[in-house]
VOGU-3710 file (C-alpha; in Angstrom, 3 decimals, decimal comma):
1> mnswfnrlaa> -20,645/-1,523/3,305  -17,952/-2,434/0,818  -17,092/0,729/-1,071  -15,122/1,064/-4,269  -12,387/2,717/-2,204  -12,146/-0,327/0,057  -11,649/-2,588/-2,952  -8,967/-0,222/-4,292  -7,189/-0,288/-0,929  -7,381/-4,095/-0,677
11> vslisllflc> -6,093/-4,694/-4,216  -3,329/-2,117/-3,765  -2,260/-3,581/-0,416  -2,045/-7,123/-1,732  -0,273/-5,940/-4,891  2,229/-3,930/-2,849  2,884/-6,930/-0,618  3,640/-9,182/-3,590  5,643/-6,460/-5,343  7,900/-5,943/-2,319
21> lswelwlapl> 8,519/-9,656/-1,885  9,141/-10,440/-5,538  11,327/-7,362/-6,001  13,695/-8,167/-3,148  13,722/-11,950/-3,510  13,658/-12,621/-7,277  13,276/-9,737/-9,711  16,027/-7,281/-8,693  17,455/-8,045/-5,245  20,319/-6,000/-3,842
31> rpggsmlalk> 22,371/-9,190/-3,517  22,134/-12,341/-5,640  19,763/-14,838/-4,074  17,640/-12,219/-2,307  18,196/-9,690/0,409  16,936/-8,978/3,898  15,209/-5,917/2,467  12,337/-8,306/1,701  11,384/-7,821/5,350  9,946/-4,460/4,333
41> alplllplfg> 6,845/-6,415/3,315  6,127/-7,499/6,914  4,428/-4,250/8,020  1,973/-4,716/5,149  0,652/-7,879/6,814  -0,537/-5,957/9,889  -3,445/-4,120/8,224  -4,382/-6,923/5,825  -7,408/-8,364/7,639  -8,680/-4,960/8,754
51> ilrgkrythq> -8,558/-3,669/5,189  -10,276/-6,789/3,851  -13,030/-6,373/6,458  -13,439/-2,671/5,693  -12,458/-1,353/9,134  -12,328/2,435/9,055  -9,629/2,811/11,719  -7,345/0,368/9,876  -7,760/2,388/6,689  -6,828/5,551/8,557
61> wtsmlslayv> -3,496/4,324/9,911  -2,673/2,314/6,801  -2,852/5,516/4,777  0,054/6,805/6,859  1,956/3,520/6,483  1,620/3,701/2,704  3,520/6,991/2,643  6,683/5,180/3,776  6,441/2,979/0,670  5,856/6,021/-1,535
71> aeglvraasd> 8,978/7,623/-0,056  11,058/4,472/-0,531  9,869/4,200/-4,117  10,773/7,823/-4,821  14,272/7,388/-3,407  14,937/4,165/-5,278  13,440/5,491/-8,532  15,904/8,369/-8,356  18,948/6,340/-7,292  18,566/2,869/-8,865
81> egtsqilama> 18,859/1,872/-12,501  17,305/-0,739/-14,751  14,739/-3,183/-13,438  14,965/-1,846/-9,914  14,047/1,637/-11,103  10,988/0,310/-12,947  9,935/-1,649/-9,868  10,366/1,491/-7,764  7,981/3,348/-10,069  5,500/0,493/-9,738
91> eiitatglfa> 5,853/0,751/-5,956  5,094/4,480/-6,108  1,942/3,878/-8,153  0,751/0,980/-5,996  1,429/2,738/-2,685  -0,309/5,869/-3,975  -3,313/3,725/-4,901  -3,288/2,295/-1,389  -3,136/5,793/0,077  -6,027/7,019/-2,084
101> gclgharvta> -8,147/3,940/-1,384  -7,617/4,202/2,358  -8,395/7,916/2,476  -11,443/7,512/0,262  -12,839/4,679/2,356  -12,216/6,553/5,599  -13,997/9,574/4,157  -17,113/7,767/2,887  -17,480/5,818/6,144  -17,043/8,861/8,395
111> psravkaad> -19,657/9,050/11,181  -20,447/12,635/10,166  -21,551/11,367/6,742  -24,024/8,976/8,370  -25,554/11,818/10,371  -25,927/14,003/7,254  -27,547/11,154/5,347  -30,136/10,696/8,117  -31,149/14,398/8,048
//
């Protein structure tokens, strides 16, 4: 079952991955030429295949992972200026989309929902 929430989570995860890399390597790095902060994209690779396959457990723990990116975006939106601040707002929106997609998918694929549907 490939729910709308799963597609939202997959698109948000891939978008967040590319946003983090492009932000720290090209668009507005902390240092000219890119920074090691681009490594923040690595944890996003861990749930990639589970999200693409619609695994419920992966969606559950990825929802918690996405909150770290929301928090980082909030801090940098408040402290940075210019392009970096705009990218931080984009990170907040994308990570929130990931959070909502993961929670929605976990909810619609809950085993208790399957039991209720059978009744």
